[in-house]
C-alpha atoms as one frame of an Amber mdcrd trajectory, in Angstrom:
protein
   7.503   1.437 -17.951   9.667   2.455 -15.106   8.171   3.314 -11.713   9.407
   5.955  -9.497   8.327   5.595  -5.916   8.326   8.751  -3.855  10.554   9.091
  -0.874   7.279   9.500   1.312   6.007   6.167   0.148   9.434   4.466   0.978
   9.375   6.213   4.386   5.854   4.842   4.979   7.009   1.280   4.157   9.991
   1.621   6.498   7.687   2.624   9.224   5.609  -0.446   8.417   8.851  -2.620
   8.573   9.568  -1.146  12.032   6.009  -1.928  13.206   6.503  -5.610  12.036
   9.672  -5.702  14.047   7.685  -4.400  17.049   5.248  -7.171  16.685   7.997
  -9.765  16.565   9.532  -8.181  19.753   6.068  -8.434  21.511   5.884 -11.988
  20.463   9.445 -12.733  21.708   8.573 -10.972  25.027   5.413 -13.188  25.412
   2.986 -10.289  25.358  -0.608 -10.870  25.155  -2.710 -11.968  22.105  -4.474
  -8.677  22.503  -1.347  -6.585  22.123   0.031  -8.620  19.251  -3.321  -8.562
  17.275  -3.632  -4.870  17.968  -0.210  -4.110  16.558  -0.832  -6.508  13.524
  -3.909  -4.653  12.821  -2.038  -1.207  12.731   0.375  -3.069  10.341  -2.449
  -3.999   8.025  -4.157  -0.603   8.136  -0.740   1.011   7.262  -0.238  -1.485
   4.499  -3.582  -0.774   3.117  -2.808   2.900   2.860   0.434   2.302   1.095
  -1.374   0.051  -1.404  -3.982   2.724  -2.144  -1.270   5.480  -2.501   0.616
   3.411  -4.978  -2.487   2.538  -6.977  -3.682   6.104  -6.946  -0.267   7.398
  -8.053   0.085   4.845 -10.736  -3.504   5.382 -11.916  -2.979   9.091 -12.169
   0.072   8.622 -14.210  -1.313   6.028 -16.388  -4.515   8.116 -17.115  -2.577
  11.085 -18.132  -0.352   8.979 -20.514  -3.333   7.328 -22.097  -5.237  10.765
 -22.602  -2.158  12.030 -24.209  -2.219   9.126 -26.606  -6.006   9.689 -27.089
  -7.011   6.375 -25.664  -9.819   5.343 -23.384  -9.203   5.504 -19.760 -12.071
   3.324 -18.494  -9.983   0.201 -18.567  -7.389   1.655 -16.542  -9.904   2.697
 -13.817 -11.352  -0.842 -13.890  -7.859  -2.408 -13.434  -7.075  -0.006 -10.539
 -10.331  -0.997  -8.752  -9.529  -4.732  -9.360  -6.103  -4.264  -7.746  -7.635
  -2.563  -4.645 -10.208  -5.163  -4.274  -7.774  -8.015  -4.879  -5.451  -6.380
  -2.067  -8.240  -6.911   0.642
């Protein structure tokens, strides 16, 4: 099964990449622990949102495919929930 990730999602990940570079810059500049941790927290929150978006888009597609095939979608929902729980 091929996955097609949206440009919006890729843009979100590039923004996270920039945030990580910013954290490294703060560390290179010897900034305070508070500043570094604050920015890392922003990276984590942004990553969590990206994970949720990926799981939601995939789940939607998988449910539609499973419904078309006449299958049961409960297992797909459980797997998506497990992915989200595991990501935390």
